[in-house]
N, C-alpha and C positions, 0 to 999 in steps of 0.2 A: 348824550349830555351836551348841553349848550354852553359854550364858553363866551365870555364877554371880553372884548379887546379893551385894553387901557389906552388912554390918549396918546402915550408915546409909541405904543404899538401901531396905532392907526397912522401916526405921522410917518412911520418907517415902512408902511406898505408901498409896494411899487405902484407907480402911476401906470395906467393902461397905455399901451403903445398908441401912437397916432394912427396906425394902420387899422382900419376896421376889420372885424371878423365878418367874413362873407359866407353866407349859406347859398350854394348854387341853386338849390331848389326854390328859393324865394325869388332871386333875381332872374332866373331863367336862362342866364348865360354866364360866361366866365368873366365878364367885366366886373370891375370893382364897384361895390355898392356901399352906401353909408349906413344901410340898415344892418344892425347886428344880428348874429345868428339867433334864431328862436330857440328858447329852452323852456322846459316846464318850470313854472314859478307858482308858488303858493303865496296868497295874500291873506294875512290875518287882520280882520277888521274888528273894531269896537265902535259901536254907534248907538245913538239914542234914536229910537224909532218914532218918536213923537213927531207927528206931521207927515209921516210916510205911510204908505199902504202896503207894508211888508217888504220882504227882500226881493222876491221874484219880479222881473221886469214886466211892466204893463204899460201899453202905449197911452192910456188916458189918465193914469194916476201917477203921482210922484212916488218912486220906490228907491230903495237903497241901491239895487242893481242898476237902475237907470242913472243914478248919480255917479256910481262907479264907472259906468260906460262913458258918460260925458267926460269924466276926468281922464280916462284912458284915451279917448278921442282927442281931447285938447292937447295931451302931451305926445300924440302921434303914434300910440300903440295900436289903435284901431283905425281902420280906413273909413268906416261909417258906423252908424248906430243900429244896424239891422240885425235880425236874428241869424242871418247867413254869416255875418261877420263874427258873431259869437261862435258859430260852428267852426269857422276857419281857424280861430285861435284856440279851439277846444276848451271853451269856457265851461267850468263846472263849479257848482256850489255844493257845500257839504250839507246844507239844510235850507229850509225857508222859514220865514217868520210871518206872522199875521200883522194886521194893521196896528200901529203904535207899539209894537214889541221891540225892545232893545236887545242888543247882543254884546257880550264881552269877548267872545272868541269865535266869530264867524269866519270860516275858511272858504276861500275861493281859489281855483287854480286855472291857469291858462298858459298857452305857449306864446310868449312874447320875447322880444329882444330887449334886454336892459343893459345899459352902460352904467355900472356902479364903480366909482373910483376905487382902485385897488383890489377889486374882486374879479374883474374879467380878465 
């Protein structure tokens, strides 16, 4: 069962410490890194497929997965836009769609490090 936090409950959440969470397997050494520990995360998407050639990434046509990859690259969660990078973060999609098909509950998962105020 999912619960929804009220605004006063959100305000009372503890702020994350300034010390980053370090995953030794990512940095390769014991020095401190600013990259947070990678965890499995699910992303629930809702989108209009008009103008896209489906969900699955394709190098020559605009796709929903391509747009998601660009957004994750822009915010620093992906190092590049290659298929190897998708394997590194264990990117998975629950299904795929065809050209111009929209979705109300598309689920993708991947291992990325996220800093979310009050939740880490």
